[in-house]
A tleap script that builds the chain and sets N, CA, C and O, in Angstrom:
source leaprc.protein.ff14SB
mol = sequence {
  NMET LYS LYS ASP PHE GLY ASP SER ILE SER
  ASN LYS VAL TYR GLU TYR ARG VAL LEU ALA
  ARG MET SER GLN GLN ASP LEU ALA GLU LYS
  VAL GLY VAL SER LYS GLN THR ILE PHE VAL
  MET GLU LYS GLY ASN TYR VAL PRO THR LEU
  LEU LEU ALA PHE ARG ILE ALA ASP PHE PHE
  ASN VAL ASP VAL ASN ASP ILE PHE THR TYR
  VAL LYS GLY ASN ASP GLN ASN ASP CASN
}
set mol.1.N position { 8.182 27.579 144.440 }
set mol.1.CA position { 7.965 28.947 143.990 }
set mol.1.C position { 9.296 29.704 144.025 }
set mol.1.O position { 10.050 29.615 144.994 }
set mol.2.N position { 9.559 30.424 142.986 }
set mol.2.CA position { 10.788 31.209 142.880 }
set mol.2.C position { 10.701 32.429 143.790 }
set mol.2.O position { 9.717 33.168 143.765 }
set mol.3.N position { 11.735 32.627 144.588 }
set mol.3.CA position { 11.776 33.748 145.521 }
set mol.3.C position { 12.317 34.995 144.822 }
set mol.3.O position { 13.352 34.937 144.157 }
set mol.4.N position { 11.627 36.107 144.970 }
set mol.4.CA position { 12.050 37.373 144.364 }
set mol.4.C position { 12.774 38.202 145.412 }
set mol.4.O position { 12.163 38.689 146.364 }
set mol.5.N position { 14.065 38.357 145.233 }
set mol.5.CA position { 14.877 39.123 146.178 }
set mol.5.C position { 14.867 40.618 145.860 }
set mol.5.O position { 15.297 41.425 146.683 }
set mol.6.N position { 14.388 40.987 144.694 }
set mol.6.CA position { 14.360 42.387 144.312 }
set mol.6.C position { 15.721 42.925 143.899 }
set mol.6.O position { 15.900 44.138 143.793 }
set mol.7.N position { 16.684 42.037 143.665 }
set mol.7.CA position { 18.019 42.456 143.247 }
set mol.7.C position { 17.981 42.935 141.792 }
set mol.7.O position { 17.090 42.570 141.026 }
set mol.8.N position { 18.956 43.749 141.436 }
set mol.8.CA position { 19.053 44.205 140.059 }
set mol.8.C position { 20.507 44.519 139.719 }
set mol.8.O position { 21.391 44.487 140.576 }
set mol.9.N position { 20.721 44.817 138.464 }
set mol.9.CA position { 22.040 45.214 137.975 }
set mol.9.C position { 21.870 46.561 137.275 }
set mol.9.O position { 21.112 46.679 136.312 }
set mol.10.N position { 22.583 47.571 137.769 }
set mol.10.CA position { 22.585 48.849 137.059 }
set mol.10.C position { 23.819 48.882 136.163 }
set mol.10.O position { 24.770 48.132 136.381 }
set mol.11.N position { 23.801 49.740 135.170 }
set mol.11.CA position { 24.954 49.775 134.272 }
set mol.11.C position { 25.234 51.190 133.785 }
set mol.11.O position { 24.393 52.086 133.863 }
set mol.12.N position { 26.451 51.349 133.279 }
set mol.12.CA position { 26.908 52.623 132.726 }
set mol.12.C position { 27.276 52.462 131.250 }
set mol.12.O position { 28.161 53.149 130.740 }
set mol.13.N position { 26.590 51.552 130.582 }
set mol.13.CA position { 26.886 51.301 129.170 }
set mol.13.C position { 26.700 52.579 128.357 }
set mol.13.O position { 27.547 52.915 127.530 }
set mol.14.N position { 25.606 53.288 128.585 }
set mol.14.CA position { 25.346 54.523 127.853 }
set mol.14.C position { 26.501 55.509 128.020 }
set mol.14.O position { 26.994 56.064 127.038 }
set mol.15.N position { 26.929 55.726 129.262 }
set mol.15.CA position { 27.992 56.690 129.532 }
set mol.15.C position { 29.286 56.321 128.810 }
set mol.15.O position { 29.923 57.172 128.189 }
set mol.16.N position { 29.667 55.052 128.898 }
set mol.16.CA position { 30.899 54.616 128.231 }
set mol.16.C position { 30.772 54.722 126.718 }
set mol.16.O position { 31.721 55.120 126.042 }
set mol.17.N position { 29.610 54.369 126.184 }
set mol.17.CA position { 29.411 54.425 124.731 }
set mol.17.C position { 29.479 55.862 124.228 }
set mol.17.O position { 30.113 56.138 123.209 }
set mol.18.N position { 28.829 56.773 124.939 }
set mol.18.CA position { 28.823 58.181 124.519 }
set mol.18.C position { 30.231 58.776 124.617 }
set mol.18.O position { 30.664 59.505 123.725 }
set mol.19.N position { 30.937 58.466 125.695 }
set mol.19.CA position { 32.312 58.965 125.825 }
set mol.19.C position { 33.209 58.453 124.706 }
set mol.19.O position { 34.152 59.131 124.298 }
set mol.20.N position { 32.913 57.259 124.214 }
set mol.20.CA position { 33.687 56.684 123.104 }
set mol.20.C position { 33.179 57.176 121.747 }
set mol.20.O position { 33.711 56.797 120.703 }
set mol.21.N position { 32.138 58.029 121.770 }
set mol.21.CA position { 31.550 58.580 120.546 }
set mol.21.C position { 31.117 57.484 119.573 }
set mol.21.O position { 31.424 57.508 118.381 }
set mol.22.N position { 30.391 56.527 120.139 }
set mol.22.CA position { 29.914 55.389 119.347 }
set mol.22.C position { 28.394 55.391 119.305 }
set mol.22.O position { 27.736 55.870 120.229 }
set mol.23.N position { 27.851 54.855 118.235 }
set mol.23.CA position { 26.407 54.644 118.164 }
set mol.23.C position { 26.088 53.307 118.836 }
set mol.23.O position { 26.980 52.498 119.094 }
set mol.24.N position { 24.815 53.094 119.110 }
set mol.24.CA position { 24.401 51.799 119.655 }
set mol.24.C position { 24.747 50.690 118.672 }
set mol.24.O position { 25.174 49.608 119.074 }
set mol.25.N position { 24.565 50.959 117.393 }
set mol.25.CA position { 24.882 49.967 116.362 }
set mol.25.C position { 26.375 49.633 116.359 }
set mol.25.O position { 26.746 48.466 116.236 }
set mol.26.N position { 27.226 50.639 116.492 }
set mol.26.CA position { 28.672 50.405 116.514 }
set mol.26.C position { 29.052 49.483 117.664 }
set mol.26.O position { 29.788 48.514 117.474 }
set mol.27.N position { 28.542 49.789 118.871 }
set mol.27.CA position { 28.867 48.963 120.034 }
set mol.27.C position { 28.316 47.558 119.862 }
set mol.27.O position { 28.993 46.577 120.170 }
set mol.28.N position { 27.103 47.464 119.377 }
set mol.28.CA position { 26.480 46.148 119.169 }
set mol.28.C position { 27.343 45.275 118.265 }
set mol.28.O position { 27.560 44.099 118.558 }
set mol.29.N position { 27.831 45.840 117.177 }
set mol.29.CA position { 28.678 45.085 116.249 }
set mol.29.C position { 29.979 44.651 116.910 }
set mol.29.O position { 30.461 43.544 116.667 }
set mol.30.N position { 30.548 45.515 117.743 }
set mol.30.CA position { 31.827 45.202 118.395 }
set mol.30.C position { 31.697 44.070 119.413 }
set mol.30.O position { 32.639 43.302 119.606 }
set mol.31.N position { 30.529 43.962 120.070 }
set mol.31.CA position { 30.377 42.940 121.115 }
set mol.31.C position { 29.485 41.781 120.695 }
set mol.31.O position { 29.227 40.879 121.492 }
set mol.32.N position { 29.010 41.794 119.449 }
set mol.32.CA position { 28.290 40.656 118.896 }
set mol.32.C position { 26.833 40.512 119.292 }
set mol.32.O position { 26.340 39.396 119.458 }
set mol.33.N position { 26.137 41.634 119.445 }
set mol.33.CA position { 24.702 41.594 119.747 }
set mol.33.C position { 23.968 42.555 118.813 }
set mol.33.O position { 24.586 43.211 117.974 }
set mol.34.N position { 22.654 42.631 118.963 }
set mol.34.CA position { 21.875 43.551 118.143 }
set mol.34.C position { 21.847 44.944 118.767 }
set mol.34.O position { 22.114 45.122 119.955 }
set mol.35.N position { 21.518 45.915 117.937 }
set mol.35.CA position { 21.351 47.283 118.424 }
set mol.35.C position { 20.256 47.326 119.484 }
set mol.35.O position { 20.363 48.070 120.459 }
set mol.36.N position { 19.207 46.534 119.296 }
set mol.36.CA position { 18.098 46.487 120.245 }
set mol.36.C position { 18.573 46.015 121.623 }
set mol.36.O position { 18.086 46.505 122.641 }
set mol.37.N position { 19.505 45.085 121.666 }
set mol.37.CA position { 20.046 44.610 122.942 }
set mol.37.C position { 20.749 45.740 123.679 }
set mol.37.O position { 20.570 45.900 124.886 }
set mol.38.N position { 21.542 46.517 122.970 }
set mol.38.CA position { 22.226 47.659 123.587 }
set mol.38.C position { 21.189 48.674 124.068 }
set mol.38.O position { 21.310 49.209 125.170 }
set mol.39.N position { 20.184 48.937 123.257 }
set mol.39.CA position { 19.132 49.898 123.601 }
set mol.39.C position { 18.434 49.510 124.903 }
set mol.39.O position { 18.327 50.330 125.814 }
set mol.40.N position { 17.959 48.266 124.997 }
set mol.40.CA position { 17.215 47.870 126.205 }
set mol.40.C position { 18.132 47.758 127.424 }
set mol.40.O position { 17.689 47.972 128.553 }
set mol.41.N position { 19.395 47.427 127.207 }
set mol.41.CA position { 20.352 47.378 128.314 }
set mol.41.C position { 20.578 48.781 128.869 }
set mol.41.O position { 20.583 48.975 130.085 }
set mol.42.N position { 20.762 49.754 127.989 }
set mol.42.CA position { 20.966 51.132 128.426 }
set mol.42.C position { 19.745 51.679 129.169 }
set mol.42.O position { 19.888 52.496 130.079 }
set mol.43.N position { 18.573 51.241 128.792 }
set mol.43.CA position { 17.332 51.683 129.452 }
set mol.43.C position { 17.107 50.963 130.782 }
set mol.43.O position { 16.203 51.325 131.536 }
set mol.44.N position { 17.921 49.950 131.073 }
set mol.44.CA position { 17.762 49.202 132.315 }
set mol.44.C position { 16.706 48.117 132.248 }
set mol.44.O position { 16.275 47.601 133.279 }
set mol.45.N position { 16.283 47.766 131.032 }
set mol.45.CA position { 15.251 46.754 130.852 }
set mol.45.C position { 15.800 45.381 130.489 }
set mol.45.O position { 15.031 44.468 130.189 }
set mol.46.N position { 17.106 45.228 130.513 }
set mol.46.CA position { 17.735 43.957 130.164 }
set mol.46.C position { 19.022 43.812 130.960 }
set mol.46.O position { 19.855 44.719 130.989 }
set mol.47.N position { 19.175 42.665 131.602 }
set mol.47.CA position { 20.407 42.351 132.319 }
set mol.47.C position { 21.200 41.401 131.426 }
set mol.47.O position { 20.717 40.320 131.089 }
set mol.48.N position { 22.405 41.793 131.044 }
set mol.48.CA position { 23.173 40.961 130.120 }
set mol.48.C position { 23.686 39.690 130.799 }
set mol.48.O position { 23.775 39.611 132.025 }
set mol.49.N position { 24.014 38.716 129.984 }
set mol.49.CA position { 24.688 37.526 130.494 }
set mol.49.C position { 26.064 37.935 131.001 }
set mol.49.O position { 26.561 39.008 130.659 }
set mol.50.N position { 26.670 37.099 131.802 }
set mol.50.CA position { 28.038 37.379 132.258 }
set mol.50.C position { 28.987 37.510 131.078 }
set mol.50.O position { 29.856 38.381 131.060 }
set mol.51.N position { 28.815 36.648 130.103 }
set mol.51.CA position { 29.685 36.692 128.926 }
set mol.51.C position { 29.591 38.042 128.222 }
set mol.51.O position { 30.613 38.633 127.874 }
set mol.52.N position { 28.377 38.528 128.011 }
set mol.52.CA position { 28.214 39.822 127.352 }
set mol.52.C position { 28.750 40.954 128.225 }
set mol.52.O position { 29.378 41.883 127.716 }
set mol.53.N position { 28.514 40.887 129.509 }
set mol.53.CA position { 29.030 41.925 130.416 }
set mol.53.C position { 30.550 41.992 130.326 }
set mol.53.O position { 31.121 43.081 130.279 }
set mol.54.N position { 31.210 40.833 130.301 }
set mol.54.CA position { 32.668 40.820 130.192 }
set mol.54.C position { 33.137 41.293 128.819 }
set mol.54.O position { 34.169 41.956 128.714 }
set mol.55.N position { 32.392 40.962 127.770 }
set mol.55.CA position { 32.754 41.455 126.427 }
set mol.55.C position { 32.719 42.982 126.377 }
set mol.55.O position { 33.621 43.619 125.833 }
set mol.56.N position { 31.662 43.554 126.954 }
set mol.56.CA position { 31.527 45.014 126.955 }
set mol.56.C position { 32.644 45.652 127.765 }
set mol.56.O position { 33.258 46.621 127.316 }
set mol.57.N position { 32.915 45.123 128.950 }
set mol.57.CA position { 33.992 45.658 129.790 }
set mol.57.C position { 35.337 45.530 129.078 }
set mol.57.O position { 36.148 46.455 129.102 }
set mol.58.N position { 35.566 44.389 128.450 }
set mol.58.CA position { 36.822 44.175 127.729 }
set mol.58.C position { 36.951 45.157 126.573 }
set mol.58.O position { 38.034 45.692 126.333 }
set mol.59.N position { 35.865 45.399 125.859 }
set mol.59.CA position { 35.909 46.340 124.753 }
set mol.59.C position { 36.336 47.727 125.224 }
set mol.59.O position { 37.147 48.387 124.575 }
set mol.60.N position { 35.780 48.168 126.368 }
set mol.60.CA position { 36.127 49.492 126.895 }
set mol.60.C position { 37.400 49.464 127.744 }
set mol.60.O position { 37.825 50.493 128.271 }
set mol.61.N position { 38.006 48.275 127.872 }
set mol.61.CA position { 39.262 48.106 128.604 }
set mol.61.C position { 39.137 48.545 130.070 }
set mol.61.O position { 40.016 49.222 130.604 }
set mol.62.N position { 38.031 48.148 130.705 }
set mol.62.CA position { 37.795 48.443 132.115 }
set mol.62.C position { 37.338 47.170 132.814 }
set mol.62.O position { 36.993 46.184 132.162 }
set mol.63.N position { 37.337 47.195 134.130 }
set mol.63.CA position { 36.826 46.086 134.916 }
set mol.63.C position { 35.308 46.021 134.762 }
set mol.63.O position { 34.647 47.052 134.642 }
set mol.64.N position { 34.768 44.826 134.764 }
set mol.64.CA position { 33.323 44.655 134.608 }
set mol.64.C position { 32.554 45.416 135.694 }
set mol.64.O position { 31.440 45.878 135.446 }
set mol.65.N position { 33.130 45.552 136.884 }
set mol.65.CA position { 32.475 46.280 137.971 }
set mol.65.C position { 32.443 47.792 137.745 }
set mol.65.O position { 31.690 48.499 138.413 }
set mol.66.N position { 33.242 48.285 136.823 }
set mol.66.CA position { 33.193 49.709 136.491 }
set mol.66.C position { 31.948 50.049 135.673 }
set mol.66.O position { 31.468 51.182 135.709 }
set mol.67.N position { 31.434 49.079 134.947 }
set mol.67.CA position { 30.267 49.311 134.096 }
set mol.67.C position { 28.988 48.756 134.716 }
set mol.67.O position { 27.927 49.372 134.616 }
set mol.68.N position { 29.088 47.598 135.351 }
set mol.68.CA position { 27.911 46.930 135.902 }
set mol.68.C position { 27.995 46.887 137.422 }
set mol.68.O position { 29.031 46.536 137.986 }
set mol.69.N position { 26.896 47.248 138.079 }
set mol.69.CA position { 26.851 47.301 139.535 }
set mol.69.C position { 25.685 46.475 140.058 }
set mol.69.O position { 24.543 46.641 139.628 }
set mol.70.N position { 25.990 45.589 140.985 }
set mol.70.CA position { 24.956 44.789 141.639 }
set mol.70.C position { 24.246 45.644 142.675 }
set mol.70.O position { 24.885 46.260 143.528 }
set mol.71.N position { 22.925 45.676 142.595 }
set mol.71.CA position { 22.116 46.437 143.541 }
set mol.71.C position { 21.280 45.433 144.323 }
set mol.71.O position { 20.346 44.830 143.794 }
set mol.72.N position { 21.636 45.268 145.596 }
set mol.72.CA position { 20.955 44.293 146.433 }
set mol.72.C position { 19.567 44.789 146.800 }
set mol.72.O position { 19.398 45.933 147.222 }
set mol.73.N position { 18.572 43.919 146.637 }
set mol.73.CA position { 17.201 44.243 146.994 }
set mol.73.C position { 16.948 44.004 148.467 }
set mol.73.O position { 17.827 43.543 149.195 }
set mol.74.N position { 15.761 44.316 148.892 }
set mol.74.CA position { 15.361 44.091 150.278 }
set mol.74.C position { 14.464 42.866 150.324 }
set mol.74.O position { 13.335 42.896 149.835 }
set mol.75.N position { 14.971 41.784 150.916 }
set mol.75.CA position { 14.166 40.587 151.068 }
set mol.75.C position { 13.521 40.622 152.442 }
set mol.75.O position { 14.179 40.377 153.453 }
set mol.76.N position { 12.258 40.923 152.472 }
set mol.76.CA position { 11.515 41.070 153.729 }
set mol.76.C position { 11.066 39.725 154.285 }
set mol.76.O position { 10.601 39.656 155.422 }
set mol.77.N position { 11.198 38.647 153.497 }
set mol.77.CA position { 10.644 37.362 153.896 }
set mol.77.C position { 11.715 36.328 154.204 }
set mol.77.O position { 11.569 35.174 153.801 }
set mol.78.N position { 12.774 36.689 154.895 }
set mol.78.CA position { 13.807 35.727 155.260 }
set mol.78.C position { 13.226 34.667 156.185 }
set mol.78.O position { 12.511 34.987 157.135 }
set mol.79.N position { 13.536 33.397 155.903 }
set mol.79.CA position { 13.076 32.299 156.758 }
set mol.79.C position { 14.227 31.705 157.500 }
set mol.79.O position { 14.045 30.765 158.273 }
savepdb mol mol.pdb
quit
């Protein structure tokens, strides 16, 4: 059985995109994904692959940790 640690990844894609005055479609084209992928990522409903996370960070010329943040969950069932 797969253990659920409750971990997640938060992101600032929306903030960086808006500051760059870009549409979701513009960013999607620049990093090679669909507009829908950018939309669900900004809503927090999609965790990108490492490759996509690095593409987005590279596009904005920032460290990947500036845009994506690991949020550790609470694992109550440590064995």
